[in-house]
N, CA, C and O atoms as a GROMACS GRO file, in nm:
protein
  596
    1MET      N    1   7.807  11.800   4.097
    1MET     CA    2   7.915  11.744   4.111
    1MET      C    3   7.892  11.634   4.206
    1MET      O    4   7.869  11.685   4.316
    2ALA      N    5   7.889  11.540   4.212
    2ALA     CA    6   7.895  11.391   4.323
    2ALA      C    7   8.053  11.391   4.370
    2ALA      O    8   8.154  11.381   4.300
    3ASP      N    9   8.042  11.402   4.488
    3ASP     CA   10   8.210  11.370   4.568
    3ASP      C   11   8.333  11.422   4.406
    3ASP      O   12   8.424  11.350   4.366
    4GLY      N   13   8.303  11.529   4.357
    4GLY     CA   14   8.398  11.601   4.298
    4GLY      C   15   8.399  11.526   4.193
    4GLY      O   16   8.520  11.513   4.181
    5LEU      N   17   8.357  11.471   4.113
    5LEU     CA   18   8.384  11.398   4.041
    5LEU      C   19   8.230  11.449   3.877
    5LEU      O   20   8.107  11.442   3.889
    6ALA      N   21   8.272  11.473   3.810
    6ALA     CA   22   8.178  11.523   3.675
    6ALA      C   23   8.159  11.430   3.587
    6ALA      O   24   8.265  11.374   3.558
    7VAL      N   25   8.072  11.392   3.535
    7VAL     CA   26   8.026  11.294   3.404
    7VAL      C   27   7.966  11.341   3.305
    7VAL      O   28   7.863  11.400   3.340
    8SER      N   29   7.989  11.342   3.161
    8SER     CA   30   7.914  11.318   3.071
    8SER      C   31   7.927  11.245   3.007
    8SER      O   32   8.039  11.194   3.004
    9LEU      N   33   7.812  11.187   2.908
    9LEU     CA   34   7.793  11.099   2.819
    9LEU      C   35   7.686  11.095   2.698
    9LEU      O   36   7.571  11.134   2.718
   10SER      N   37   7.734  11.041   2.557
   10SER     CA   38   7.749  11.068   2.453
   10SER      C   39   7.737  10.963   2.401
   10SER      O   40   7.824  10.877   2.419
   11ARG      N   41   7.611  10.935   2.309
   11ARG     CA   42   7.650  10.845   2.198
   11ARG      C   43   7.543  10.881   2.042
   11ARG      O   44   7.450  10.960   2.023
   12THR      N   45   7.616  10.772   1.945
   12THR     CA   46   7.551  10.807   1.811
   12THR      C   47   7.565  10.645   1.760
   12THR      O   48   7.657  10.573   1.797
   13ASP      N   49   7.474  10.609   1.685
   13ASP     CA   50   7.459  10.458   1.619
   13ASP      C   51   7.496  10.398   1.736
   13ASP      O   52   7.437  10.412   1.843
   14ASP      N   53   7.621  10.310   1.710
   14ASP     CA   54   7.683  10.230   1.788
   14ASP      C   55   7.749  10.233   1.850
   14ASP      O   56   7.785  10.128   1.903
   15LEU      N   57   7.815  10.374   1.889
   15LEU     CA   58   7.935  10.404   1.964
   15LEU      C   59   7.887  10.500   2.107
   15LEU      O   60   7.767  10.523   2.118
   16ALA      N   61   7.945  10.533   2.174
   16ALA     CA   62   7.920  10.567   2.302
   16ALA      C   63   8.038  10.621   2.339
   16ALA      O   64   8.145  10.567   2.312
   17MET      N   65   8.026  10.770   2.426
   17MET     CA   66   8.143  10.789   2.476
   17MET      C   67   8.134  10.844   2.660
   17MET      O   68   8.022  10.880   2.698
   18CYS      N   69   8.203  10.846   2.722
   18CYS     CA   70   8.168  10.911   2.861
   18CYS      C   71   8.324  10.943   2.883
   18CYS      O   72   8.424  10.877   2.853
   19ALA      N   73   8.310  11.060   2.942
   19ALA     CA   74   8.403  11.162   2.992
   19ALA      C   75   8.388  11.197   3.151
   19ALA      O   76   8.294  11.261   3.199
   20VAL      N   77   8.482  11.152   3.213
   20VAL     CA   78   8.455  11.182   3.374
   20VAL      C   79   8.632  11.260   3.387
   20VAL      O   80   8.748  11.235   3.355
   21ALA      N   81   8.544  11.376   3.462
   21ALA     CA   82   8.694  11.453   3.536
   21ALA      C   83   8.694  11.518   3.637
   21ALA      O   84   8.590  11.580   3.662
   22ASP      N   85   8.767  11.524   3.698
   22ASP     CA   86   8.760  11.563   3.897
   22ASP      C   87   8.785  11.703   3.900
   22ASP      O   88   8.780  11.758   4.010
   23THR      N   89   8.817  11.784   3.779
   23THR     CA   90   8.842  11.941   3.770
   23THR      C   91   8.752  12.046   3.772
   23THR      O   92   8.756  12.159   3.821
   24GLY      N   93   8.644  11.961   3.687
   24GLY     CA   94   8.525  12.106   3.687
   24GLY      C   95   8.408  12.028   3.568
   24GLY      O   96   8.422  11.915   3.521
   25PRO      N   97   8.329  12.095   3.545
   25PRO     CA   98   8.207  12.062   3.479
   25PRO      C   99   8.263  12.003   3.359
   25PRO      O  100   8.379  12.038   3.334
   26VAL      N  101   8.209  11.919   3.277
   26VAL     CA  102   8.282  11.833   3.201
   26VAL      C  103   8.142  11.816   3.064
   26VAL      O  104   8.025  11.795   3.099
   27GLY      N  105   8.186  11.830   2.899
   27GLY     CA  106   8.081  11.792   2.833
   27GLY      C  107   8.161  11.692   2.718
   27GLY      O  108   8.280  11.708   2.689
   28ILE      N  109   8.088  11.604   2.667
   28ILE     CA  110   8.110  11.519   2.562
   28ILE      C  111   8.027  11.530   2.436
   28ILE      O  112   7.911  11.571   2.447
   29ASP      N  113   8.062  11.508   2.353
   29ASP     CA  114   7.985  11.472   2.261
   29ASP      C  115   8.040  11.424   2.117
   29ASP      O  116   8.136  11.483   2.067
   30VAL      N  117   7.974  11.311   2.048
   30VAL     CA  118   8.021  11.248   1.935
   30VAL      C  119   7.892  11.214   1.843
   30VAL      O  120   7.776  11.202   1.883
   31GLU      N  121   7.941  11.202   1.705
   31GLU     CA  122   7.822  11.192   1.605
   31GLU      C  123   7.909  11.127   1.489
   31GLU      O  124   8.019  11.154   1.442
   32ARG      N  125   7.831  11.046   1.468
   32ARG     CA  126   7.900  10.995   1.324
   32ARG      C  127   7.924  11.040   1.212
   32ARG      O  128   7.828  11.115   1.196
   33LEU      N  129   7.985  11.047   1.122
   33LEU     CA  130   8.025  11.126   0.978
   33LEU      C  131   7.890  11.072   0.901
   33LEU      O  132   7.863  10.956   0.872
   34LYS      N  133   7.819  11.184   0.879
   34LYS     CA  134   7.718  11.155   0.746
   34LYS      C  135   7.759  11.208   0.653
   34LYS      O  136   7.857  11.282   0.660
   35PRO      N  137   7.695  11.183   0.542
   35PRO     CA  138   7.724  11.273   0.375
   35PRO      C  139   7.692  11.412   0.401
   35PRO      O  140   7.593  11.457   0.459
   36TRP      N  141   7.819  11.488   0.334
   36TRP     CA  142   7.777  11.659   0.303
   36TRP      C  143   7.596  11.662   0.238
   36TRP      O  144   7.520  11.750   0.278
   37ASP      N  145   7.566  11.592   0.174
   37ASP     CA  146   7.451  11.608   0.115
   37ASP      C  147   7.343  11.642   0.196
   37ASP      O  148   7.269  11.740   0.189
   38HIS      N  149   7.343  11.510   0.306
   38HIS     CA  150   7.277  11.507   0.434
   38HIS      C  151   7.250  11.667   0.509
   38HIS      O  152   7.147  11.712   0.559
   39LEU      N  153   7.389  11.729   0.491
   39LEU     CA  154   7.384  11.820   0.610
   39LEU      C  155   7.379  11.948   0.545
   39LEU      O  156   7.314  12.028   0.613
   40ARG      N  157   7.418  11.991   0.449
   40ARG     CA  158   7.431  12.103   0.365
   40ARG      C  159   7.337  12.205   0.416
   40ARG      O  160   7.354  12.325   0.439
   41ASP      N  161   7.232  12.130   0.429
   41ASP     CA  162   7.089  12.249   0.415
   41ASP      C  163   7.076  12.301   0.599
   41ASP      O  164   7.006  12.398   0.629
   42ILE      N  165   7.145  12.229   0.694
   42ILE     CA  166   7.105  12.278   0.821
   42ILE      C  167   7.267  12.349   0.883
   42ILE      O  168   7.289  12.430   0.973
   43ALA      N  169   7.334  12.297   0.815
   43ALA     CA  170   7.431  12.399   0.812
   43ALA      C  171   7.464  12.555   0.871
   43ALA      O  172   7.556  12.602   0.938
   44PRO      N  173   7.341  12.611   0.809
   44PRO     CA  174   7.314  12.783   0.842
   44PRO      C  175   7.248  12.776   1.009
   44PRO      O  176   7.279  12.864   1.090
   45LEU      N  177   7.187  12.702   1.033
   45LEU     CA  178   7.109  12.674   1.164
   45LEU      C  179   7.226  12.670   1.297
   45LEU      O  180   7.216  12.710   1.413
   46VAL      N  181   7.335  12.606   1.228
   46VAL     CA  182   7.452  12.557   1.355
   46VAL      C  183   7.525  12.679   1.353
   46VAL      O  184   7.553  12.725   1.464
   47THR      N  185   7.557  12.733   1.266
   47THR     CA  186   7.715  12.841   1.261
   47THR      C  187   7.656  12.939   1.130
   47THR      O  188   7.582  12.905   1.037
   48ASP      N  189   7.711  13.061   1.156
   48ASP     CA  190   7.698  13.195   1.103
   48ASP      C  191   7.840  13.158   0.984
   48ASP      O  192   7.844  13.218   0.877
   49ALA      N  193   7.928  13.072   1.013
   49ALA     CA  194   8.067  13.046   0.965
   49ALA      C  195   8.034  12.958   0.781
   49ALA      O  196   7.954  13.021   0.712
   50SER      N  197   8.060  12.898   0.752
   50SER     CA  198   8.033  12.824   0.598
   50SER      C  199   8.166  12.712   0.624
   50SER      O  200   8.282  12.704   0.585
   51PRO      N  201   8.080  12.634   0.709
   51PRO     CA  202   8.181  12.466   0.708
   51PRO      C  203   8.172  12.429   0.539
   51PRO      O  204   8.073  12.444   0.467
   52SER      N  205   8.306  12.375   0.499
   52SER     CA  206   8.312  12.332   0.368
   52SER      C  207   8.236  12.152   0.369
   52SER      O  208   8.181  12.118   0.264
   53ASP      N  209   8.238  12.084   0.447
   53ASP     CA  210   8.230  11.955   0.466
   53ASP      C  211   8.176  11.903   0.599
   53ASP      O  212   8.211  11.951   0.707
   54ALA      N  213   8.094  11.805   0.586
   54ALA     CA  214   7.989  11.740   0.694
   54ALA      C  215   8.111  11.739   0.835
   54ALA      O  216   8.067  11.784   0.941
   55ARG      N  217   8.255  11.689   0.835
   55ARG     CA  218   8.337  11.698   0.906
   55ARG      C  219   8.356  11.809   0.986
   55ARG      O  220   8.382  11.796   1.106
   56ASP      N  221   8.346  11.928   0.927
   56ASP     CA  222   8.326  12.059   0.966
   56ASP      C  223   8.226  12.089   1.036
   56ASP      O  224   8.235  12.134   1.151
   57LEU      N  225   8.134  12.069   0.982
   57LEU     CA  226   8.008  12.109   0.990
   57LEU      C  227   7.946  12.022   1.183
   57LEU      O  228   7.883  12.080   1.272
   58LEU      N  229   7.988  11.900   1.181
   58LEU     CA  230   7.978  11.844   1.310
   58LEU      C  231   8.106  11.869   1.393
   58LEU      O  232   8.107  11.873   1.516
   59SER      N  233   8.172  11.880   1.343
   59SER     CA  234   8.334  11.975   1.456
   59SER      C  235   8.243  12.048   1.547
   59SER      O  236   8.222  12.012   1.663
   60VAL      N  237   8.176  12.180   1.476
   60VAL     CA  238   8.137  12.286   1.522
   60VAL      C  239   8.028  12.207   1.611
   60VAL      O  240   8.047  12.199   1.732
   61TRP      N  241   7.901  12.144   1.544
   61TRP     CA  242   7.764  12.114   1.632
   61TRP      C  243   7.884  11.999   1.751
   61TRP      O  244   7.833  12.035   1.857
   62THR      N  245   7.924  11.962   1.768
   62THR     CA  246   7.995  11.848   1.849
   62THR      C  247   8.032  11.971   1.985
   62THR      O  248   7.999  11.966   2.104
   63ARG      N  249   8.107  12.072   1.916
   63ARG     CA  250   8.144  12.187   2.041
   63ARG      C  251   8.058  12.232   2.113
   63ARG      O  252   8.091  12.224   2.232
   64LYS      N  253   7.923  12.294   2.088
   64LYS     CA  254   7.804  12.335   2.111
   64LYS      C  255   7.765  12.259   2.192
   64LYS      O  256   7.724  12.291   2.303
   65GLU      N  257   7.771  12.142   2.146
   65GLU     CA  258   7.661  12.024   2.218
   65GLU      C  259   7.728  12.011   2.364
   65GLU      O  260   7.665  12.018   2.470
   66ALA      N  261   7.881  11.990   2.351
   66ALA     CA  262   7.953  11.934   2.474
   66ALA      C  263   7.924  12.054   2.574
   66ALA      O  264   7.873  12.046   2.686
   67LEU      N  265   7.969  12.162   2.509
   67LEU     CA  266   7.958  12.318   2.616
   67LEU      C  267   7.827  12.316   2.685
   67LEU      O  268   7.818  12.345   2.804
   68ALA      N  269   7.709  12.276   2.602
   68ALA     CA  270   7.596  12.286   2.703
   68ALA      C  271   7.594  12.168   2.773
   68ALA      O  272   7.568  12.181   2.893
   69LYS      N  273   7.616  12.054   2.731
   69LYS     CA  274   7.623  11.973   2.852
   69LYS      C  275   7.707  12.001   2.976
   69LYS      O  276   7.650  11.981   3.083
   70ALA      N  277   7.854  12.050   2.979
   70ALA     CA  278   7.895  12.141   3.105
   70ALA      C  279   7.872  12.246   3.150
   70ALA      O  280   7.934  12.282   3.249
   71MET      N  281   7.768  12.334   3.086
   71MET     CA  282   7.728  12.420   3.157
   71MET      C  283   7.587  12.385   3.197
   71MET      O  284   7.512  12.480   3.219
   72GLY      N  285   7.533  12.246   3.211
   72GLY     CA  286   7.418  12.190   3.256
   72GLY      C  287   7.309  12.280   3.207
   72GLY      O  288   7.225  12.316   3.289
   73VAL      N  289   7.300  12.317   3.090
   73VAL     CA  290   7.188  12.342   2.991
   73VAL      C  291   7.152  12.284   2.864
   73VAL      O  292   7.219  12.208   2.795
   74GLY      N  293   7.042  12.327   2.842
   74GLY     CA  294   7.001  12.244   2.711
   74GLY      C  295   7.017  12.305   2.610
   74GLY      O  296   7.036  12.418   2.654
   75LEU      N  297   7.027  12.316   2.449
   75LEU     CA  298   7.109  12.361   2.349
   75LEU      C  299   6.963  12.495   2.338
   75LEU      O  300   6.844  12.490   2.370
   76PRO      N  301   7.030  12.579   2.290
   76PRO     CA  302   6.969  12.722   2.297
   76PRO      C  303   6.845  12.708   2.193
   76PRO      O  304   6.862  12.607   2.125
   77ASP      N  305   6.776  12.748   2.173
   77ASP     CA  306   6.655  12.742   2.020
   77ASP      C  307   6.753  12.792   1.920
   77ASP      O  308   6.786  12.707   1.838
   78ASP      N  309   6.801  12.897   1.908
   78ASP     CA  310   6.930  12.935   1.824
   78ASP      C  311   7.052  12.890   1.845
   78ASP      O  312   7.139  12.963   1.891
   79VAL      N  313   7.076  12.755   1.812
   79VAL     CA  314   7.230  12.686   1.869
   79VAL      C  315   7.321  12.795   1.787
   79VAL      O  316   7.436  12.752   1.796
   80ARG      N  317   7.322  12.901   1.721
   80ARG     CA  318   7.416  12.965   1.655
   80ARG      C  319   7.495  13.102   1.770
   80ARG      O  320   7.597  13.168   1.751
   81THR      N  321   7.409  13.103   1.872
   81THR     CA  322   7.414  13.196   1.961
   81THR      C  323   7.505  13.117   2.063
   81THR      O  324   7.552  13.190   2.150
   82LEU      N  325   7.545  12.969   2.073
   82LEU     CA  326   7.619  12.928   2.163
   82LEU      C  327   7.783  12.951   2.107
   82LEU      O  328   7.819  12.899   2.001
   83GLU      N  329   7.855  13.017   2.174
   83GLU     CA  330   7.972  13.067   2.109
   83GLU      C  331   8.098  12.948   2.139
   83GLU      O  332   8.123  12.939   2.259
   84VAL      N  333   8.144  12.897   2.090
   84VAL     CA  334   8.245  12.782   2.083
   84VAL      C  335   8.377  12.873   2.006
   84VAL      O  336   8.378  12.988   1.962
   85PRO      N  337   8.498  12.754   2.012
   85PRO     CA  338   8.655  12.803   1.961
   85PRO      C  339   8.579  12.776   1.824
   85PRO      O  340   8.478  12.707   1.808
   86THR      N  341   8.667  12.862   1.707
   86THR     CA  342   8.644  12.825   1.593
   86THR      C  343   8.748  12.723   1.536
   86THR      O  344   8.736  12.686   1.419
   87GLU      N  345   8.833  12.685   1.601
   87GLU     CA  346   8.918  12.555   1.552
   87GLU      C  347   8.910  12.478   1.636
   87GLU      O  348   8.895  12.524   1.749
   88SER      N  349   8.917  12.336   1.618
   88SER     CA  350   8.895  12.185   1.728
   88SER      C  351   9.018  12.162   1.700
   88SER      O  352   9.073  12.167   1.590
   89PRO      N  353   9.086  12.122   1.868
   89PRO     CA  354   9.215  12.076   1.868
   89PRO      C  355   9.244  11.947   1.840
   89PRO      O  356   9.161  11.873   1.892
   90GLU      N  357   9.352  11.871   1.760
   90GLU     CA  358   9.367  11.776   1.723
   90GLU      C  359   9.420  11.668   1.879
   90GLU      O  360   9.495  11.701   1.971
   91PRO      N  361   9.358  11.561   1.862
   91PRO     CA  362   9.414  11.463   1.973
   91PRO      C  363   9.558  11.524   2.048
   91PRO      O  364   9.623  11.606   1.982
   92GLY      N  365   9.596  11.493   2.155
   92GLY     CA  366   9.743  11.573   2.218
   92GLY      C  367   9.761  11.703   2.216
   92GLY      O  368   9.870  11.757   2.232
   93ARG      N  369   9.612  11.785   2.189
   93ARG     CA  370   9.644  11.878   2.227
   93ARG      C  371   9.541  11.971   2.305
   93ARG      O  372   9.422  11.945   2.288
   94TRP      N  373   9.567  12.056   2.372
   94TRP     CA  374   9.414  12.128   2.405
   94TRP      C  375   9.406  12.298   2.386
   94TRP      O  376   9.508  12.356   2.349
   95LEU      N  377   9.339  12.340   2.401
   95LEU     CA  378   9.319  12.475   2.376
   95LEU      C  379   9.214  12.558   2.508
   95LEU      O  380   9.104  12.507   2.531
   96ARG      N  381   9.253  12.670   2.578
   96ARG     CA  382   9.173  12.739   2.671
   96ARG      C  383   9.110  12.862   2.643
   96ARG      O  384   9.174  12.965   2.620
   97ARG      N  385   8.975  12.854   2.644
   97ARG     CA  386   8.933  12.988   2.563
   97ARG      C  387   8.836  13.028   2.680
   97ARG      O  388   8.787  12.925   2.724
   98ASP      N  389   8.790  13.137   2.747
   98ASP     CA  390   8.709  13.164   2.824
   98ASP      C  391   8.628  13.109   2.928
   98ASP      O  392   8.506  13.095   2.940
   99GLY      N  393   8.769  13.071   3.030
   99GLY     CA  394   8.709  12.933   3.120
   99GLY      C  395   8.694  12.798   3.060
   99GLY      O  396   8.646  12.720   3.142
  100TRP      N  397   8.716  12.749   2.953
  100TRP     CA  398   8.633  12.625   2.913
  100TRP      C  399   8.814  12.566   2.833
  100TRP      O  400   8.878  12.633   2.751
  101LEU      N  401   8.848  12.454   2.881
  101LEU     CA  402   8.950  12.384   2.845
  101LEU      C  403   8.902  12.289   2.740
  101LEU      O  404   8.854  12.179   2.768
  102TRP      N  405   8.920  12.345   2.594
  102TRP     CA  406   8.896  12.204   2.501
  102TRP      C  407   8.963  12.127   2.485
  102TRP      O  408   9.068  12.191   2.484
  103ILE      N  409   8.999  11.990   2.464
  103ILE     CA  410   9.089  11.887   2.479
  103ILE      C  411   9.050  11.815   2.340
  103ILE      O  412   8.935  11.801   2.298
  104GLY      N  413   9.177  11.770   2.275
  104GLY     CA  414   9.141  11.704   2.136
  104GLY      C  415   9.098  11.579   2.186
  104GLY      O  416   9.172  11.505   2.251
  105CYS      N  417   8.967  11.550   2.152
  105CYS     CA  418   8.922  11.391   2.204
  105CYS      C  419   8.947  11.280   2.077
  105CYS      O  420   8.893  11.304   1.969
  106PRO      N  421   9.034  11.151   2.095
  106PRO     CA  422   9.083  11.069   2.048
  106PRO      C  423   8.928  10.980   2.004
  106PRO      O  424   8.870  10.930   2.100
  107CYS      N  425   8.864  10.961   1.867
  107CYS     CA  426   8.788  10.893   1.837
  107CYS      C  427   8.823  10.846   1.678
  107CYS      O  428   8.915  10.881   1.605
  108GLU      N  429   8.704  10.747   1.655
  108GLU     CA  430   8.743  10.688   1.504
  108GLU      C  431   8.735  10.780   1.398
  108GLU      O  432   8.683  10.891   1.406
  109ASP      N  433   8.798  10.720   1.277
  109ASP     CA  434   8.777  10.800   1.172
  109ASP      C  435   8.637  10.882   1.126
  109ASP      O  436   8.611  10.992   1.076
  110SER      N  437   8.564  10.768   1.171
  110SER     CA  438   8.437  10.772   1.094
  110SER      C  439   8.332  10.852   1.188
  110SER      O  440   8.209  10.848   1.182
  111CYS      N  441   8.416  10.930   1.279
  111CYS     CA  442   8.319  11.001   1.407
  111CYS      C  443   8.398  11.135   1.407
  111CYS      O  444   8.511  11.157   1.363
  112VAL      N  445   8.314  11.216   1.466
  112VAL     CA  446   8.368  11.326   1.524
  112VAL      C  447   8.366  11.389   1.676
  112VAL      O  448   8.306  11.303   1.739
  113ALA      N  449   8.390  11.465   1.743
  113ALA     CA  450   8.396  11.397   1.889
  113ALA      C  451   8.447  11.528   1.974
  113ALA      O  452   8.566  11.549   1.952
  114SER      N  453   8.398  11.603   2.047
  114SER     CA  454   8.450  11.671   2.130
  114SER      C  455   8.437  11.676   2.287
  114SER      O  456   8.342  11.625   2.346
  115LEU      N  457   8.537  11.740   2.346
  115LEU     CA  458   8.567  11.746   2.474
  115LEU      C  459   8.594  11.875   2.605
  115LEU      O  460   8.703  11.920   2.641
  116VAL      N  461   8.481  11.903   2.645
  116VAL     CA  462   8.528  12.017   2.733
  116VAL      C  463   8.494  12.038   2.874
  116VAL      O  464   8.386  12.024   2.931
  117ILE      N  465   8.598  12.072   2.915
  117ILE     CA  466   8.612  12.079   3.132
  117ILE      C  467   8.606  12.224   3.148
  117ILE      O  468   8.663  12.309   3.079
  118GLY      N  469   8.531  12.242   3.247
  118GLY     CA  470   8.534  12.406   3.228
  118GLY      C  471   8.666  12.391   3.377
  118GLY      O  472   8.669  12.306   3.465
  119GLN      N  473   8.754  12.502   3.356
  119GLN     CA  474   8.881  12.560   3.399
  119GLN      C  475   8.900  12.689   3.380
  119GLN      O  476   8.867  12.735   3.270
  120ALA      N  477   8.951  12.770   3.475
  120ALA     CA  478   8.995  12.898   3.515
  120ALA      C  479   9.137  12.868   3.454
  120ALA      O  480   9.197  12.760   3.453
  121GLY      N  481   9.179  13.001   3.399
  121GLY     CA  482   9.292  13.026   3.347
  121GLY      C  483   9.356  13.136   3.234
  121GLY      O  484   9.262  13.210   3.206
  122PRO      N  485   9.415  13.156   3.196
  122PRO     CA  486   9.425  13.269   3.068
  122PRO      C  487   9.433  13.143   2.923
  122PRO      O  488   9.473  13.028   2.911
  123ASP      N  489   9.369  13.247   2.830
  123ASP     CA  490   9.336  13.176   2.728
  123ASP      C  491   9.460  13.151   2.656
  123ASP      O  492   9.536  13.246   2.636
  124GLU      N  493   9.492  13.029   2.614
  124GLU     CA  494   9.643  12.957   2.566
  124GLU      C  495   9.634  12.834   2.486
  124GLU      O  496   9.547  12.829   2.399
  125SER      N  497   9.692  12.758   2.499
  125SER     CA  498   9.668  12.654   2.411
  125SER      C  499   9.817  12.532   2.478
  125SER      O  500   9.878  12.568   2.579
  126GLY      N  501   9.849  12.424   2.422
  126GLY     CA  502   9.936  12.335   2.486
  126GLY      C  503   9.887  12.184   2.450
  126GLY      O  504   9.788  12.153   2.383
  127THR      N  505   9.987  12.094   2.516
  127THR     CA  506   9.986  11.982   2.479
  127THR      C  507   9.937  11.890   2.569
  127THR      O  508   9.899  11.944   2.673
  128CYS      N  509   9.925  11.770   2.565
  128CYS     CA  510   9.832  11.665   2.680
  128CYS      C  511   9.903  11.515   2.600
  128CYS      O  512   9.944  11.497   2.485
  129THR      N  513   9.896  11.439   2.701
  129THR     CA  514   9.911  11.335   2.733
  129THR      C  515   9.824  11.192   2.690
  129THR      O  516   9.766  11.151   2.791
  130VAL      N  517   9.807  11.139   2.618
  130VAL     CA  518   9.697  11.047   2.532
  130VAL      C  519   9.720  10.951   2.570
  130VAL      O  520   9.789  10.907   2.478
  131VAL      N  521   9.713  10.846   2.671
  131VAL     CA  522   9.732  10.743   2.709
  131VAL      C  523   9.595  10.615   2.699
  131VAL      O  524   9.492  10.626   2.765
  132GLU      N  525   9.614  10.532   2.630
  132GLU     CA  526   9.500  10.455   2.602
  132GLU      C  527   9.522  10.280   2.718
  132GLU      O  528   9.625  10.215   2.740
  133ALA      N  529   9.414  10.262   2.753
  133ALA     CA  530   9.435  10.168   2.870
  133ALA      C  531   9.437  10.007   2.760
  133ALA      O  532   9.399   9.994   2.644
  134GLN      N  533   9.492   9.915   2.847
  134GLN     CA  534   9.498   9.815   2.778
  134GLN      C  535   9.381   9.749   2.836
  134GLN      O  536   9.394   9.726   2.956
  135LEU      N  537   9.249   9.704   2.771
  135LEU     CA  538   9.146   9.647   2.806
  135LEU      C  539   9.088   9.525   2.782
  135LEU      O  540   9.063   9.532   2.662
  136HIS      N  541   9.047   9.402   2.825
  136HIS     CA  542   9.051   9.297   2.776
  136HIS      C  543   8.902   9.246   2.708
  136HIS      O  544   8.857   9.132   2.693
  137GLU      N  545   8.836   9.398   2.669
  137GLU     CA  546   8.702   9.382   2.638
  137GLU      C  547   8.706   9.422   2.521
  137GLU      O  548   8.762   9.527   2.490
  138PRO      N  549   8.616   9.306   2.396
  138PRO     CA  550   8.594   9.364   2.258
  138PRO      C  551   8.525   9.481   2.240
  138PRO      O  552   8.423   9.505   2.304
  139ASN      N  553   8.586   9.582   2.128
  139ASN     CA  554   8.520   9.720   2.104
  139ASN      C  555   8.508   9.794   2.260
  139ASN      O  556   8.408   9.858   2.292
  140VAL      N  557   8.582   9.782   2.318
  140VAL     CA  558   8.618   9.878   2.443
  140VAL      C  559   8.750   9.965   2.418
  140VAL      O  560   8.859   9.930   2.373
  141ARG      N  561   8.710  10.078   2.456
  141ARG     CA  562   8.874  10.165   2.469
  141ARG      C  563   8.865  10.274   2.564
  141ARG      O  564   8.765  10.345   2.576
  142SER      N  565   8.985  10.286   2.641
  142SER     CA  566   8.934  10.400   2.739
  142SER      C  567   9.083  10.443   2.744
  142SER      O  568   9.180  10.367   2.745
  143TRP      N  569   9.086  10.586   2.746
  143TRP     CA  570   9.177  10.717   2.739
  143TRP      C  571   9.216  10.756   2.880
  143TRP      O  572   9.136  10.712   2.964
  144SER      N  573   9.306  10.818   2.924
  144SER     CA  574   9.313  10.892   3.040
  144SER      C  575   9.399  10.986   2.972
  144SER      O  576   9.487  10.939   2.899
  145ILE      N  577   9.386  11.120   2.984
  145ILE     CA  578   9.458  11.223   2.934
  145ILE      C  579   9.446  11.325   3.068
  145ILE      O  580   9.358  11.369   3.142
  146GLU      N  581   9.614  11.333   3.044
  146GLU     CA  582   9.645  11.452   3.143
  146GLU      C  583   9.697  11.616   3.062
  146GLU      O  584   9.764  11.638   2.961
  147VAL      N  585   9.631  11.707   3.161
  147VAL     CA  586   9.701  11.831   3.038
  147VAL      C  587   9.772  11.918   3.134
  147VAL      O  588   9.735  11.953   3.247
  148ARG      N  589   9.894  11.951   3.060
  148ARG     CA  590  10.015  12.015   3.096
  148ARG      C  591   9.996  12.156   3.040
  148ARG      O  592   9.960  12.188   2.927
  149ASP      N  593  10.029  12.237   3.149
  149ASP     CA  594   9.994  12.390   3.127
  149ASP      C  595  10.175  12.414   3.083
  149ASP      O  596  10.217  12.525   3.052
   0.00000   0.00000   0.00000
């Protein structure tokens, strides 16, 4: 982290997301939803759970990729070994597990995104304030997220 800031980037098709945190390492990942028929065969390579649809599978995948980015390592050969929470918090909610703060990440309905920040503290959950900035750039959105314990 330079100057106390951590940055993570992700992109899929025509969408990019950037996360900046001053409280610890950060990871973000975004994926555009794809038809379940295109993803069903890779599900056993991503998780031992049985995802029911593309959104469930990509939710697990984005949590794993965001965590790998925050840890500063690549994805392991066996992605299933990277442990992430089974649930993904909705926007406006957060979940802390094992020193990682998982934050409900706002995104388009056609995408799935996960945001994680390294943060020590007890395993618990709570709410956060999500404020969208008013920008004058077309197709650019910006949020600031404040976590309340």
